[in-house]
N, C-alpha and C positions, 0 to 999 in steps of 0.2 A: 590332193592338197594336204592331207594329214601327213603323208610321207615327207613332203617338203618341209613342213613345220618341224617334224621330229628330227630330220637331218640337221636343220638349222639350230636345234637345241642340243645337238651332240649325240644323236643316236644313228646307228646304221643297221642295215639288214644283213645278217650273215647268210652264207650259202645254204644253211640248213633251215632258214626261215625264222630263226630267232632274232630278237632285237638286242643290240649291244650298245653300250655307251662308248663314246670315242673322245679323243682329244685331238688338238690340232698342233702340228709342227710346221712352223713357217720358216723357210730357209731362203737366203739370198746370198749372193756373192758379187764381188766386183773384181774382174768382169763377170758378167752373167754367163750361163751355159756350162757351169761346172757340174760334174757328176755327183749325185747324191747316193751314198751307199749306206744302208741301214742294216746292221747285224750281218754284214758281209754280202748283202744282195743289192744290186743296182735298182734304185726305185724311180729316179727322175733326174731332171736337171734343174739348176737354179735359174730363175726364182721359182719356188714351188710351195704350195700349201698342201700338206699331207694329213689325212684323217687316219689316226692310228688308235688301236685299243690302248687304254691306260697301261703303263709299264715303263721299264727302263730299257733304253736302246743305245747301242754303240753307233754313233753317227759320224761319217766321214764325208767331207766335201773335197773333191779332187779335180784338178784341171792340169793338163800338160803344160809344163813351163812354170808352174806355180807351186808353192809349198802346200802340202795337204793340211787340212784342218780336221782334227778329230776330237770328239768329246763324248762322254757318256751323259745322255739326257733322260730326264724323267718326263713322260707325258701324263698329264692328269686328266681325269674325267671332266668334260666341260658341260655336262648336262645340267639343266636348271630344274630344281625341284619346286 
């Protein structure tokens, strides 16, 4: 139960066992099913909510037959003190 509460407050467990704060990036498109690329790596498809470490990311949303959307976005820590 503690892990679920911590995740809801913006924390995640790293592979080395440390606990890190995270932020959320919520992406959608019309039509849905567009590919989400973050810093050149395919991550998911729209709609999607991604939990990411705080930082700046190059985000691209792409779908065949449609114009690509690209923007540099900053994800902030969502933890509650």
